[in-house]
C-alpha angles and dihedrals in degrees: 000000000000094000089047091053092050091049091048091049091051090050099045110018088228125113098184106139092209092059089047087057091055091048092052089048091055094049093058085097125132110234113177089200092072101027094120134041090246093054091043092054091049090048093051092049089052092052094049091048092050092047093052090048095053093108089062088061097059116118127185114240137175092199111128114226115215123229090250117061134190114213122190112168098195094055092208105169098225091046091054091048090051095046095046089050091052093050094046087053098045110032130055102207125081117256139196126224119222131184127180092241089068087072127209114327123189130180102195146354093281088060088050094054089048087052093051093050093052094038092061091053092048093050089051091051091048091054090044090056087067089072094063138040098248109188096219119093122233097260091060093049090043092055091048092052094049090054091049092052092050091051093045090052100041101032100209116197097213130030126191112202123188134192116038091194084080114085091210089059090052096050094041089054092051095045096049100038098098097050109031136047101252125194111192119199111183094186117215096325138119108281094197093064095064109005098055109108091016117142104189102163093161098042130095113216120207113199120206106191139045096242090056090062090060091043093048094053092044090057092044093052092048090053090240095119137042124180137169091240141323133229134182124225125204099269094216091060090066104048113007099077095049097043093036090229111193134161109266138183112277111261102178135028091219131025123197115201112210124202096191095250089160090069098040129094107251084354091284114068123060110253111240094190104081090190090062088054092049089050091049090235092152100047089085095067119110097247090050093049089048093054095043090050093052092047091051091051093047090052091055093043096053093045091048093050098034093246132137128246124198117197112206117202126220116242086250091059092045088053091051091053097046097043104035106012090242111153124193116260093249091062090101091063092060105104101165088230105075098352123053137178113229123245103283093202094067133072114255090237093059091059101049093113092057096077118061093204123024124211115203136182106172105335117127087222085097088078093050096048092046092053088057093047093247119152120249141171115212130191116250122168126164095221093049092044092057091053099037100024093151096058107023111085117242111225090210088064108033106035112114141133096294098029124058132169135235125198103194143358095273091055092045091052091050093049092047091051091050093046095053091047099045100021092229140083113263 
């Protein structure tokens, strides 16, 4: 713990123990790349080698960087388009977009001197990381360091950071919070996963969905989150234009939103070994069993009551189908009479109006549906929440007019029966 605190202080110049707790919370991530001492050693050597070779990555550039900068670590094209659209709609000043793959760009010898000053510190930190079992692989630390070099050289006044589900975003926010005006926009994701134990007294948070408002004040009241201020954007501004979300005729009475737990390690992490997926190794995890049990019940329920069920696949599942021909284990229950598989060519978000009532286990689609006042039932079980607290919804936080919880199949059946009698959640 002492070494971790020293490392953190060196990285952030902040000895606040509450922030350290948040950092440790973030680093409880399962990275296969450093899962054994041998892999970890190889990973650290790679990090040190890359850090030493940073000067070879320098490129001359005449591109002028604006005082406001958008940073999005994952560099997913659709995300960048959405975020740029949001900023164009909501801020007046011009902004630049930077991603770590662009490398280190300098304009003159002053920039080069700034680079050398920062580079020395980063090499030192990379070597220092050898003294502790930091649970972040080299490519995450490498990305973080590229961003820090960019900021040290260009000195932006405002930084807009999206996607708190990315650990680099979190650490970058903490590191820069004392010196730069940071606007953090966590998109429509679970705040508790990465904002719990976050003490961001110099950071402005911009929320993008109705449920996040409830979640934000829950964390504030618990003392688990501190922020400079909070604002709320018009949610449609962030997603509607990209996904072309429009009100459509109802296609299904019930929609189940899968997260592909059957193909994930522990039901959470995407399985990289395709052979394991082919052999159904992961279908035995608790989260997979839960979703398959709910689907089996829903199939029987809609057939018995002459209703329709649409099953919506996660992008991960659609990728497994298109690239490897691997279909989910519930595919045999699709009869195209009462039970249907959603259009695999469309994003899940663009189809949220198709289902009258959504059933959700761990999917973030709950945020999307609630923002459009669409009714949903989400799984919330105290035993599961203790074990998977970052992905299982907590009914104390998320229950509201359009979103209600169920703890087991019996409660789900009762709520479905009541809903299709009274056409509202009770």
